[in-house]
mmCIF file as Biopython writes it, N, C-alpha, C and O atoms, coordinates in Angstrom:
data_model
#
loop_
_atom_site.group_PDB
_atom_site.id
_atom_site.type_symbol
_atom_site.label_atom_id
_atom_site.label_alt_id
_atom_site.label_comp_id
_atom_site.label_asym_id
_atom_site.label_entity_id
_atom_site.label_seq_id
_atom_site.pdbx_PDB_ins_code
_atom_site.Cartn_x
_atom_site.Cartn_y
_atom_site.Cartn_z
_atom_site.occupancy
_atom_site.B_iso_or_equiv
_atom_site.auth_seq_id
_atom_site.auth_asym_id
_atom_site.pdbx_PDB_model_num
ATOM 1   N N  . MET A ? 1  ? 113.992 89.855 101.860 1.0 0.0 1  A 1 
ATOM 2   C CA . MET A ? 1  ? 113.498 89.775 100.515 1.0 0.0 1  A 1 
ATOM 3   C C  . MET A ? 1  ? 112.014 89.406 100.575 1.0 0.0 1  A 1 
ATOM 4   O O  . MET A ? 1  ? 111.591 88.663 101.460 1.0 0.0 1  A 1 
ATOM 5   N N  . ARG A ? 2  ? 111.248 89.913 99.656  1.0 0.0 2  A 1 
ATOM 6   C CA . ARG A ? 2  ? 109.819 89.630 99.595  1.0 0.0 2  A 1 
ATOM 7   C C  . ARG A ? 2  ? 109.441 89.255 98.173  1.0 0.0 2  A 1 
ATOM 8   O O  . ARG A ? 2  ? 109.873 89.890 97.210  1.0 0.0 2  A 1 
ATOM 9   N N  . ILE A ? 3  ? 108.636 88.226 98.058  1.0 0.0 3  A 1 
ATOM 10  C CA . ILE A ? 3  ? 108.092 87.816 96.765  1.0 0.0 3  A 1 
ATOM 11  C C  . ILE A ? 3  ? 106.580 87.987 96.850  1.0 0.0 3  A 1 
ATOM 12  O O  . ILE A ? 3  ? 105.941 87.480 97.772  1.0 0.0 3  A 1 
ATOM 13  N N  . HIS A ? 4  ? 106.026 88.690 95.903  1.0 0.0 4  A 1 
ATOM 14  C CA . HIS A ? 4  ? 104.583 88.920 95.865  1.0 0.0 4  A 1 
ATOM 15  C C  . HIS A ? 4  ? 104.009 88.072 94.740  1.0 0.0 4  A 1 
ATOM 16  O O  . HIS A ? 4  ? 104.321 88.290 93.570  1.0 0.0 4  A 1 
ATOM 17  N N  . LEU A ? 5  ? 103.172 87.108 95.093  1.0 0.0 5  A 1 
ATOM 18  C CA . LEU A ? 5  ? 102.562 86.229 94.108  1.0 0.0 5  A 1 
ATOM 19  C C  . LEU A ? 5  ? 101.148 86.698 93.800  1.0 0.0 5  A 1 
ATOM 20  O O  . LEU A ? 5  ? 100.370 86.978 94.712  1.0 0.0 5  A 1 
ATOM 21  N N  . LYS A ? 6  ? 100.818 86.782 92.534  1.0 0.0 6  A 1 
ATOM 22  C CA . LYS A ? 6  ? 99.442  87.050 92.116  1.0 0.0 6  A 1 
ATOM 23  C C  . LYS A ? 6  ? 98.884  85.741 91.598  1.0 0.0 6  A 1 
ATOM 24  O O  . LYS A ? 6  ? 99.489  85.100 90.739  1.0 0.0 6  A 1 
ATOM 25  N N  . LEU A ? 7  ? 97.749  85.347 92.106  1.0 0.0 7  A 1 
ATOM 26  C CA . LEU A ? 7  ? 97.142  84.081 91.735  1.0 0.0 7  A 1 
ATOM 27  C C  . LEU A ? 7  ? 95.936  84.324 90.848  1.0 0.0 7  A 1 
ATOM 28  O O  . LEU A ? 7  ? 95.157  85.253 91.061  1.0 0.0 7  A 1 
ATOM 29  N N  . LYS A ? 8  ? 95.802  83.470 89.856  1.0 0.0 8  A 1 
ATOM 30  C CA . LYS A ? 8  ? 94.617  83.526 89.000  1.0 0.0 8  A 1 
ATOM 31  C C  . LYS A ? 8  ? 94.057  82.129 88.883  1.0 0.0 8  A 1 
ATOM 32  O O  . LYS A ? 8  ? 94.790  81.162 88.673  1.0 0.0 8  A 1 
ATOM 33  N N  . SER A ? 9  ? 92.788  82.038 89.018  1.0 0.0 9  A 1 
ATOM 34  C CA . SER A ? 9  ? 92.131  80.746 88.902  1.0 0.0 9  A 1 
ATOM 35  C C  . SER A ? 9  ? 90.700  81.003 88.486  1.0 0.0 9  A 1 
ATOM 36  O O  . SER A ? 9  ? 90.056  81.926 88.983  1.0 0.0 9  A 1 
ATOM 37  N N  . LYS A ? 10 ? 90.215  80.203 87.593  1.0 0.0 10 A 1 
ATOM 38  C CA . LYS A ? 10 ? 88.847  80.384 87.145  1.0 0.0 10 A 1 
ATOM 39  C C  . LYS A ? 10 ? 87.989  79.291 87.748  1.0 0.0 10 A 1 
ATOM 40  O O  . LYS A ? 10 ? 88.079  78.125 87.363  1.0 0.0 10 A 1 
ATOM 41  N N  . ASN A ? 11 ? 87.164  79.680 88.692  1.0 0.0 11 A 1 
ATOM 42  C CA . ASN A ? 11 ? 86.216  78.776 89.340  1.0 0.0 11 A 1 
ATOM 43  C C  . ASN A ? 11 ? 86.869  77.596 90.054  1.0 0.0 11 A 1 
ATOM 44  O O  . ASN A ? 11 ? 86.246  76.544 90.200  1.0 0.0 11 A 1 
ATOM 45  N N  . ASN A ? 12 ? 88.099  77.753 90.496  1.0 0.0 12 A 1 
ATOM 46  C CA . ASN A ? 12 ? 88.757  76.718 91.286  1.0 0.0 12 A 1 
ATOM 47  C C  . ASN A ? 12 ? 88.728  77.107 92.746  1.0 0.0 12 A 1 
ATOM 48  O O  . ASN A ? 12 ? 88.779  78.288 93.088  1.0 0.0 12 A 1 
ATOM 49  N N  . GLN A ? 13 ? 88.648  76.133 93.581  1.0 0.0 13 A 1 
ATOM 50  C CA . GLN A ? 13 ? 88.591  76.362 95.013  1.0 0.0 13 A 1 
ATOM 51  C C  . GLN A ? 13 ? 89.899  75.901 95.648  1.0 0.0 13 A 1 
ATOM 52  O O  . GLN A ? 13 ? 90.446  74.862 95.276  1.0 0.0 13 A 1 
ATOM 53  N N  . ILE A ? 14 ? 90.391  76.672 96.599  1.0 0.0 14 A 1 
ATOM 54  C CA . ILE A ? 14 ? 91.618  76.329 97.311  1.0 0.0 14 A 1 
ATOM 55  C C  . ILE A ? 14 ? 91.214  75.904 98.717  1.0 0.0 14 A 1 
ATOM 56  O O  . ILE A ? 14 ? 90.465  76.620 99.381  1.0 0.0 14 A 1 
ATOM 57  N N  . PRO A ? 15 ? 91.698  74.748 99.188  1.0 0.0 15 A 1 
ATOM 58  C CA . PRO A ? 15 ? 91.344  74.312 100.538 1.0 0.0 15 A 1 
ATOM 59  C C  . PRO A ? 15 ? 91.931  75.259 101.588 1.0 0.0 15 A 1 
ATOM 60  O O  . PRO A ? 15 ? 92.922  75.942 101.330 1.0 0.0 15 A 1 
ATOM 61  N N  . TYR A ? 16 ? 91.318  75.294 102.767 1.0 0.0 16 A 1 
ATOM 62  C CA . TYR A ? 16 ? 91.785  76.182 103.830 1.0 0.0 16 A 1 
ATOM 63  C C  . TYR A ? 16 ? 93.210  75.870 104.272 1.0 0.0 16 A 1 
ATOM 64  O O  . TYR A ? 16 ? 93.906  76.763 104.755 1.0 0.0 16 A 1 
ATOM 65  N N  . ASN A ? 17 ? 93.650  74.661 104.126 1.0 0.0 17 A 1 
ATOM 66  C CA . ASN A ? 17 ? 95.012  74.294 104.523 1.0 0.0 17 A 1 
ATOM 67  C C  . ASN A ? 17 ? 95.961  74.380 103.321 1.0 0.0 17 A 1 
ATOM 68  O O  . ASN A ? 17 ? 96.711  73.440 103.058 1.0 0.0 17 A 1 
ATOM 69  N N  . TYR A ? 18 ? 95.933  75.481 102.606 1.0 0.0 18 A 1 
ATOM 70  C CA . TYR A ? 18 ? 96.688  75.644 101.374 1.0 0.0 18 A 1 
ATOM 71  C C  . TYR A ? 18 ? 98.171  75.918 101.586 1.0 0.0 18 A 1 
ATOM 72  O O  . TYR A ? 18 ? 98.949  75.757 100.646 1.0 0.0 18 A 1 
ATOM 73  N N  . GLN A ? 19 ? 98.597  76.327 102.784 1.0 0.0 19 A 1 
ATOM 74  C CA . GLN A ? 19 ? 99.972  76.778 102.944 1.0 0.0 19 A 1 
ATOM 75  C C  . GLN A ? 19 ? 101.005 75.678 102.712 1.0 0.0 19 A 1 
ATOM 76  O O  . GLN A ? 19 ? 102.106 75.970 102.245 1.0 0.0 19 A 1 
ATOM 77  N N  . HIS A ? 20 ? 100.687 74.438 103.019 1.0 0.0 20 A 1 
ATOM 78  C CA . HIS A ? 20 ? 101.656 73.370 102.728 1.0 0.0 20 A 1 
ATOM 79  C C  . HIS A ? 20 ? 101.816 73.182 101.220 1.0 0.0 20 A 1 
ATOM 80  O O  . HIS A ? 20 ? 102.864 72.731 100.759 1.0 0.0 20 A 1 
ATOM 81  N N  . LEU A ? 21 ? 100.779 73.528 100.448 1.0 0.0 21 A 1 
ATOM 82  C CA . LEU A ? 21 ? 100.893 73.460 98.992  1.0 0.0 21 A 1 
ATOM 83  C C  . LEU A ? 21 ? 101.847 74.533 98.474  1.0 0.0 21 A 1 
ATOM 84  O O  . LEU A ? 21 ? 102.625 74.285 97.553  1.0 0.0 21 A 1 
ATOM 85  N N  . LEU A ? 22 ? 101.784 75.734 99.071  1.0 0.0 22 A 1 
ATOM 86  C CA . LEU A ? 22 ? 102.721 76.792 98.696  1.0 0.0 22 A 1 
ATOM 87  C C  . LEU A ? 22 ? 104.152 76.412 99.039  1.0 0.0 22 A 1 
ATOM 88  O O  . LEU A ? 22 ? 105.072 76.677 98.266  1.0 0.0 22 A 1 
ATOM 89  N N  . THR A ? 23 ? 104.341 75.790 100.201 1.0 0.0 23 A 1 
ATOM 90  C CA . THR A ? 23 ? 105.665 75.337 100.607 1.0 0.0 23 A 1 
ATOM 91  C C  . THR A ? 23 ? 106.206 74.324 99.606  1.0 0.0 23 A 1 
ATOM 92  O O  . THR A ? 23 ? 107.367 74.406 99.205  1.0 0.0 23 A 1 
ATOM 93  N N  . GLY A ? 24 ? 105.381 73.378 99.203  1.0 0.0 24 A 1 
ATOM 94  C CA . GLY A ? 24 ? 105.787 72.386 98.221  1.0 0.0 24 A 1 
ATOM 95  C C  . GLY A ? 24 ? 106.163 73.019 96.889  1.0 0.0 24 A 1 
ATOM 96  O O  . GLY A ? 24 ? 107.131 72.605 96.250  1.0 0.0 24 A 1 
ATOM 97  N N  . CYS A ? 25 ? 105.403 74.013 96.475  1.0 0.0 25 A 1 
ATOM 98  C CA . CYS A ? 25 ? 105.690 74.709 95.218  1.0 0.0 25 A 1 
ATOM 99  C C  . CYS A ? 25 ? 107.018 75.456 95.311  1.0 0.0 25 A 1 
ATOM 100 O O  . CYS A ? 25 ? 107.810 75.436 94.368  1.0 0.0 25 A 1 
ATOM 101 N N  . LEU A ? 26 ? 107.261 76.104 96.427  1.0 0.0 26 A 1 
ATOM 102 C CA . LEU A ? 26 ? 108.518 76.812 96.636  1.0 0.0 26 A 1 
ATOM 103 C C  . LEU A ? 26 ? 109.700 75.854 96.556  1.0 0.0 26 A 1 
ATOM 104 O O  . LEU A ? 26 ? 110.699 76.154 95.903  1.0 0.0 26 A 1 
ATOM 105 N N  . HIS A ? 27 ? 109.593 74.716 97.208  1.0 0.0 27 A 1 
ATOM 106 C CA . HIS A ? 27 ? 110.677 73.728 97.153  1.0 0.0 27 A 1 
ATOM 107 C C  . HIS A ? 27 ? 110.849 73.154 95.747  1.0 0.0 27 A 1 
ATOM 108 O O  . HIS A ? 27 ? 111.965 72.817 95.351  1.0 0.0 27 A 1 
ATOM 109 N N  . LYS A ? 28 ? 109.771 73.041 94.998  1.0 0.0 28 A 1 
ATOM 110 C CA . LYS A ? 28 ? 109.867 72.571 93.612  1.0 0.0 28 A 1 
ATOM 111 C C  . LYS A ? 28 ? 110.636 73.585 92.768  1.0 0.0 28 A 1 
ATOM 112 O O  . LYS A ? 28 ? 111.463 73.202 91.941  1.0 0.0 28 A 1 
ATOM 113 N N  . TRP A ? 29 ? 110.367 74.882 92.972  1.0 0.0 29 A 1 
ATOM 114 C CA . TRP A ? 29 ? 111.059 75.932 92.223  1.0 0.0 29 A 1 
ATOM 115 C C  . TRP A ? 29 ? 112.549 75.972 92.567  1.0 0.0 29 A 1 
ATOM 116 O O  . TRP A ? 29 ? 113.393 76.172 91.693  1.0 0.0 29 A 1 
ATOM 117 N N  . ILE A ? 30 ? 112.860 75.778 93.848  1.0 0.0 30 A 1 
ATOM 118 C CA . ILE A ? 30 ? 114.254 75.822 94.287  1.0 0.0 30 A 1 
ATOM 119 C C  . ILE A ? 30 ? 115.021 74.616 93.769  1.0 0.0 30 A 1 
ATOM 120 O O  . ILE A ? 30 ? 116.193 74.730 93.411  1.0 0.0 30 A 1 
ATOM 121 N N  . GLY A ? 31 ? 114.376 73.481 93.727  1.0 0.0 31 A 1 
ATOM 122 C CA . GLY A ? 31 ? 115.006 72.250 93.249  1.0 0.0 31 A 1 
ATOM 123 C C  . GLY A ? 31 ? 115.458 71.372 94.407  1.0 0.0 31 A 1 
ATOM 124 O O  . GLY A ? 31 ? 115.605 71.840 95.536  1.0 0.0 31 A 1 
ATOM 125 N N  . GLU A ? 32 ? 115.671 70.117 94.119  1.0 0.0 32 A 1 
ATOM 126 C CA . GLU A ? 32 ? 116.037 69.149 95.156  1.0 0.0 32 A 1 
ATOM 127 C C  . GLU A ? 32 ? 117.436 69.361 95.709  1.0 0.0 32 A 1 
ATOM 128 O O  . GLU A ? 32 ? 117.651 69.244 96.915  1.0 0.0 32 A 1 
ATOM 129 N N  . LYS A ? 33 ? 118.369 69.665 94.857  1.0 0.0 33 A 1 
ATOM 130 C CA . LYS A ? 33 ? 119.765 69.780 95.282  1.0 0.0 33 A 1 
ATOM 131 C C  . LYS A ? 33 ? 120.095 71.235 95.582  1.0 0.0 33 A 1 
ATOM 132 O O  . LYS A ? 33 ? 120.616 71.953 94.729  1.0 0.0 33 A 1 
ATOM 133 N N  . ASN A ? 34 ? 119.787 71.662 96.801  1.0 0.0 34 A 1 
ATOM 134 C CA . ASN A ? 34 ? 120.078 73.027 97.215  1.0 0.0 34 A 1 
ATOM 135 C C  . ASN A ? 34 ? 120.524 73.022 98.671  1.0 0.0 34 A 1 
ATOM 136 O O  . ASN A ? 34 ? 120.347 72.030 99.378  1.0 0.0 34 A 1 
ATOM 137 N N  . ILE A ? 35 ? 121.100 74.124 99.111  1.0 0.0 35 A 1 
ATOM 138 C CA . ILE A ? 35 ? 121.666 74.174 100.467 1.0 0.0 35 A 1 
ATOM 139 C C  . ILE A ? 35 ? 120.601 74.275 101.558 1.0 0.0 35 A 1 
ATOM 140 O O  . ILE A ? 35 ? 120.888 73.997 102.722 1.0 0.0 35 A 1 
ATOM 141 N N  . ILE A ? 36 ? 119.375 74.667 101.201 1.0 0.0 36 A 1 
ATOM 142 C CA . ILE A ? 36 ? 118.355 74.813 102.241 1.0 0.0 36 A 1 
ATOM 143 C C  . ILE A ? 36 ? 117.463 73.590 102.393 1.0 0.0 36 A 1 
ATOM 144 O O  . ILE A ? 36 ? 116.649 73.524 103.314 1.0 0.0 36 A 1 
ATOM 145 N N  . HIS A ? 37 ? 117.610 72.627 101.498 1.0 0.0 37 A 1 
ATOM 146 C CA . HIS A ? 37 ? 116.774 71.427 101.571 1.0 0.0 37 A 1 
ATOM 147 C C  . HIS A ? 37 ? 117.039 70.681 102.881 1.0 0.0 37 A 1 
ATOM 148 O O  . HIS A ? 37 ? 118.186 70.357 103.192 1.0 0.0 37 A 1 
ATOM 149 N N  . GLY A ? 38 ? 115.996 70.414 103.634 1.0 0.0 38 A 1 
ATOM 150 C CA . GLY A ? 38 ? 116.117 69.693 104.892 1.0 0.0 38 A 1 
ATOM 151 C C  . GLY A ? 38 ? 116.472 70.571 106.078 1.0 0.0 38 A 1 
ATOM 152 O O  . GLY A ? 38 ? 116.615 70.071 107.193 1.0 0.0 38 A 1 
ATOM 153 N N  . GLN A ? 39 ? 116.615 71.878 105.857 1.0 0.0 39 A 1 
ATOM 154 C CA . GLN A ? 39 ? 116.940 72.810 106.937 1.0 0.0 39 A 1 
ATOM 155 C C  . GLN A ? 39 ? 115.649 73.401 107.521 1.0 0.0 39 A 1 
ATOM 156 O O  . GLN A ? 39 ? 114.560 73.206 106.981 1.0 0.0 39 A 1 
ATOM 157 N N  . VAL A ? 40 ? 115.798 74.117 108.619 1.0 0.0 40 A 1 
ATOM 158 C CA . VAL A ? 40 ? 114.665 74.826 109.216 1.0 0.0 40 A 1 
ATOM 159 C C  . VAL A ? 40 ? 114.215 75.918 108.244 1.0 0.0 40 A 1 
ATOM 160 O O  . VAL A ? 40 ? 115.044 76.640 107.689 1.0 0.0 40 A 1 
ATOM 161 N N  . SER A ? 41 ? 112.919 76.035 108.042 1.0 0.0 41 A 1 
ATOM 162 C CA . SER A ? 41 ? 112.381 77.031 107.109 1.0 0.0 41 A 1 
ATOM 163 C C  . SER A ? 41 ? 112.614 78.437 107.616 1.0 0.0 41 A 1 
ATOM 164 O O  . SER A ? 41 ? 112.329 78.744 108.773 1.0 0.0 41 A 1 
ATOM 165 N N  . GLN A ? 42 ? 113.125 79.280 106.760 1.0 0.0 42 A 1 
ATOM 166 C CA . GLN A ? 42 ? 113.384 80.680 107.097 1.0 0.0 42 A 1 
ATOM 167 C C  . GLN A ? 42 ? 112.448 81.606 106.320 1.0 0.0 42 A 1 
ATOM 168 O O  . GLN A ? 42 ? 112.810 82.740 106.007 1.0 0.0 42 A 1 
ATOM 169 N N  . TYR A ? 43 ? 111.275 81.131 106.019 1.0 0.0 43 A 1 
ATOM 170 C CA . TYR A ? 43 ? 110.307 81.938 105.284 1.0 0.0 43 A 1 
ATOM 171 C C  . TYR A ? 43 ? 108.934 81.756 105.918 1.0 0.0 43 A 1 
ATOM 172 O O  . TYR A ? 43 ? 108.707 80.831 106.698 1.0 0.0 43 A 1 
ATOM 173 N N  . SER A ? 44 ? 108.043 82.641 105.570 1.0 0.0 44 A 1 
ATOM 174 C CA . SER A ? 44 ? 106.668 82.544 106.054 1.0 0.0 44 A 1 
ATOM 175 C C  . SER A ? 44 ? 105.749 83.065 104.954 1.0 0.0 44 A 1 
ATOM 176 O O  . SER A ? 44 ? 106.190 83.743 104.026 1.0 0.0 44 A 1 
ATOM 177 N N  . PHE A ? 45 ? 104.479 82.742 105.074 1.0 0.0 45 A 1 
ATOM 178 C CA . PHE A ? 45 ? 103.493 83.169 104.094 1.0 0.0 45 A 1 
ATOM 179 C C  . PHE A ? 45 ? 102.458 84.065 104.755 1.0 0.0 45 A 1 
ATOM 180 O O  . PHE A ? 45 ? 102.051 83.830 105.893 1.0 0.0 45 A 1 
ATOM 181 N N  . SER A ? 46 ? 102.043 85.080 104.037 1.0 0.0 46 A 1 
ATOM 182 C CA . SER A ? 46 ? 100.967 85.947 104.499 1.0 0.0 46 A 1 
ATOM 183 C C  . SER A ? 46 ? 99.640  85.339 104.081 1.0 0.0 46 A 1 
ATOM 184 O O  . SER A ? 46 ? 99.594  84.359 103.337 1.0 0.0 46 A 1 
ATOM 185 N N  . TRP A ? 47 ? 98.571  85.932 104.567 1.0 0.0 47 A 1 
ATOM 186 C CA . TRP A ? 47 ? 97.231  85.485 104.190 1.0 0.0 47 A 1 
ATOM 187 C C  . TRP A ? 47 ? 96.915  85.930 102.779 1.0 0.0 47 A 1 
ATOM 188 O O  . TRP A ? 47 ? 97.412  86.956 102.316 1.0 0.0 47 A 1 
ATOM 189 N N  . LEU A ? 48 ? 96.085  85.157 102.095 1.0 0.0 48 A 1 
ATOM 190 C CA . LEU A ? 48 ? 95.570  85.594 100.807 1.0 0.0 48 A 1 
ATOM 191 C C  . LEU A ? 48 ? 94.560  86.707 101.038 1.0 0.0 48 A 1 
ATOM 192 O O  . LEU A ? 48 ? 93.792  86.669 101.999 1.0 0.0 48 A 1 
ATOM 193 N N  . GLN A ? 49 ? 94.564  87.688 100.162 1.0 0.0 49 A 1 
ATOM 194 C CA . GLN A ? 49 ? 93.645  88.814 100.283 1.0 0.0 49 A 1 
ATOM 195 C C  . GLN A ? 49 ? 92.675  88.822 99.111  1.0 0.0 49 A 1 
ATOM 196 O O  . GLN A ? 49 ? 92.990  88.334 98.026  1.0 0.0 49 A 1 
ATOM 197 N N  . ASN A ? 50 ? 91.509  89.375 99.340  1.0 0.0 50 A 1 
ATOM 198 C CA . ASN A ? 50 ? 90.466  89.511 98.312  1.0 0.0 50 A 1 
ATOM 199 C C  . ASN A ? 50 ? 89.975  88.159 97.806  1.0 0.0 50 A 1 
ATOM 200 O O  . ASN A ? 50 ? 89.976  87.900 96.602  1.0 0.0 50 A 1 
ATOM 201 N N  . VAL A ? 51 ? 89.561  87.310 98.725  1.0 0.0 51 A 1 
ATOM 202 C CA . VAL A ? 51 ? 89.008  86.005 98.364  1.0 0.0 51 A 1 
ATOM 203 C C  . VAL A ? 51 ? 87.584  85.892 98.892  1.0 0.0 51 A 1 
ATOM 204 O O  . VAL A ? 51 ? 87.193  86.602 99.818  1.0 0.0 51 A 1 
ATOM 205 N N  . LYS A ? 52 ? 86.831  85.007 98.301  1.0 0.0 52 A 1 
ATOM 206 C CA . LYS A ? 52 ? 85.508  84.657 98.809  1.0 0.0 52 A 1 
ATOM 207 C C  . LYS A ? 52 ? 85.650  83.312 99.507  1.0 0.0 52 A 1 
ATOM 208 O O  . LYS A ? 52 ? 86.521  82.516 99.155  1.0 0.0 52 A 1 
ATOM 209 N N  . THR A ? 53 ? 84.811  83.061 100.480 1.0 0.0 53 A 1 
ATOM 210 C CA . THR A ? 53 ? 84.916  81.810 101.221 1.0 0.0 53 A 1 
ATOM 211 C C  . THR A ? 53 ? 83.595  81.047 101.201 1.0 0.0 53 A 1 
ATOM 212 O O  . THR A ? 53 ? 82.521  81.618 101.011 1.0 0.0 53 A 1 
ATOM 213 N N  . ASN A ? 54 ? 83.712  79.761 101.400 1.0 0.0 54 A 1 
ATOM 214 C CA . ASN A ? 54 ? 82.557  78.924 101.666 1.0 0.0 54 A 1 
ATOM 215 C C  . ASN A ? 54 ? 83.005  77.837 102.628 1.0 0.0 54 A 1 
ATOM 216 O O  . ASN A ? 54 ? 84.141  77.884 103.102 1.0 0.0 54 A 1 
ATOM 217 N N  . LYS A ? 55 ? 82.183  76.887 102.928 1.0 0.0 55 A 1 
ATOM 218 C CA . LYS A ? 55 ? 82.530  75.897 103.963 1.0 0.0 55 A 1 
ATOM 219 C C  . LYS A ? 55 ? 83.682  74.979 103.557 1.0 0.0 55 A 1 
ATOM 220 O O  . LYS A ? 55 ? 84.289  74.351 104.424 1.0 0.0 55 A 1 
ATOM 221 N N  . ASN A ? 56 ? 84.002  74.883 102.264 1.0 0.0 56 A 1 
ATOM 222 C CA . ASN A ? 56 ? 85.042  73.974 101.793 1.0 0.0 56 A 1 
ATOM 223 C C  . ASN A ? 56 ? 86.379  74.635 101.493 1.0 0.0 56 A 1 
ATOM 224 O O  . ASN A ? 56 ? 87.386  73.943 101.344 1.0 0.0 56 A 1 
ATOM 225 N N  . GLY A ? 57 ? 86.406  75.960 101.401 1.0 0.0 57 A 1 
ATOM 226 C CA . GLY A ? 57 ? 87.687  76.599 101.098 1.0 0.0 57 A 1 
ATOM 227 C C  . GLY A ? 57 ? 87.533  78.009 100.576 1.0 0.0 57 A 1 
ATOM 228 O O  . GLY A ? 57 ? 86.527  78.679 100.808 1.0 0.0 57 A 1 
ATOM 229 N N  . LEU A ? 58 ? 88.563  78.443 99.860  1.0 0.0 58 A 1 
ATOM 230 C CA . LEU A ? 58 ? 88.655  79.797 99.342  1.0 0.0 58 A 1 
ATOM 231 C C  . LEU A ? 58 ? 88.395  79.806 97.839  1.0 0.0 58 A 1 
ATOM 232 O O  . LEU A ? 58 ? 88.798  78.888 97.126  1.0 0.0 58 A 1 
ATOM 233 N N  . ILE A ? 59 ? 87.729  80.838 97.372  1.0 0.0 59 A 1 
ATOM 234 C CA . ILE A ? 59 ? 87.475  81.016 95.954  1.0 0.0 59 A 1 
ATOM 235 C C  . ILE A ? 59 ? 88.180  82.297 95.549  1.0 0.0 59 A 1 
ATOM 236 O O  . ILE A ? 59 ? 87.928  83.360 96.117  1.0 0.0 59 A 1 
ATOM 237 N N  . LEU A ? 60 ? 89.071  82.194 94.557  1.0 0.0 60 A 1 
ATOM 238 C CA . LEU A ? 60 ? 89.853  83.342 94.149  1.0 0.0 60 A 1 
ATOM 239 C C  . LEU A ? 60 ? 89.017  84.351 93.385  1.0 0.0 60 A 1 
ATOM 240 O O  . LEU A ? 60 ? 88.119  84.000 92.620  1.0 0.0 60 A 1 
ATOM 241 N N  . ASP A ? 61 ? 89.337  85.600 93.614  1.0 0.0 61 A 1 
ATOM 242 C CA . ASP A ? 61 ? 88.708  86.726 92.951  1.0 0.0 61 A 1 
ATOM 243 C C  . ASP A ? 61 ? 89.714  87.252 91.922  1.0 0.0 61 A 1 
ATOM 244 O O  . ASP A ? 61 ? 90.884  86.870 91.960  1.0 0.0 61 A 1 
ATOM 245 N N  . GLU A ? 62 ? 89.287  88.105 91.021  1.0 0.0 62 A 1 
ATOM 246 C CA . GLU A ? 62 ? 90.225  88.660 90.038  1.0 0.0 62 A 1 
ATOM 247 C C  . GLU A ? 62 ? 91.273  89.560 90.692  1.0 0.0 62 A 1 
ATOM 248 O O  . GLU A ? 62 ? 92.300  89.846 90.077  1.0 0.0 62 A 1 
ATOM 249 N N  . ASN A ? 63 ? 91.039  90.006 91.910  1.0 0.0 63 A 1 
ATOM 250 C CA . ASN A ? 63 ? 91.979  90.860 92.636  1.0 0.0 63 A 1 
ATOM 251 C C  . ASN A ? 63 ? 92.722  90.133 93.750  1.0 0.0 63 A 1 
ATOM 252 O O  . ASN A ? 63 ? 93.307  90.781 94.618  1.0 0.0 63 A 1 
ATOM 253 N N  . THR A ? 64 ? 92.713  88.822 93.745  1.0 0.0 64 A 1 
ATOM 254 C CA . THR A ? 64 ? 93.377  88.060 94.790  1.0 0.0 64 A 1 
ATOM 255 C C  . THR A ? 64 ? 94.887  88.241 94.701  1.0 0.0 64 A 1 
ATOM 256 O O  . THR A ? 64 ? 95.478  88.194 93.623  1.0 0.0 64 A 1 
ATOM 257 N N  . SER A ? 65 ? 95.487  88.447 95.861  1.0 0.0 65 A 1 
ATOM 258 C CA . SER A ? 65 ? 96.957  88.522 95.921  1.0 0.0 65 A 1 
ATOM 259 C C  . SER A ? 65 ? 97.432  87.951 97.223  1.0 0.0 65 A 1 
ATOM 260 O O  . SER A ? 65 ? 98.636  87.916 97.480  1.0 0.0 65 A 1 
#
């Protein structure tokens, strides 16, 4: 199964270590009482595409996915 997330942000910067934030969001959506909580993760995240960068992180573009 694949989930494609489109992100929108106006002038917000995402730190380079953003993947743990995505993991936290995924677990929030699933909820605390589920069969996968505390198990080995069976998912992975791809890189964000169409972003601008600077020394502090990523800046989302209107075409970021």
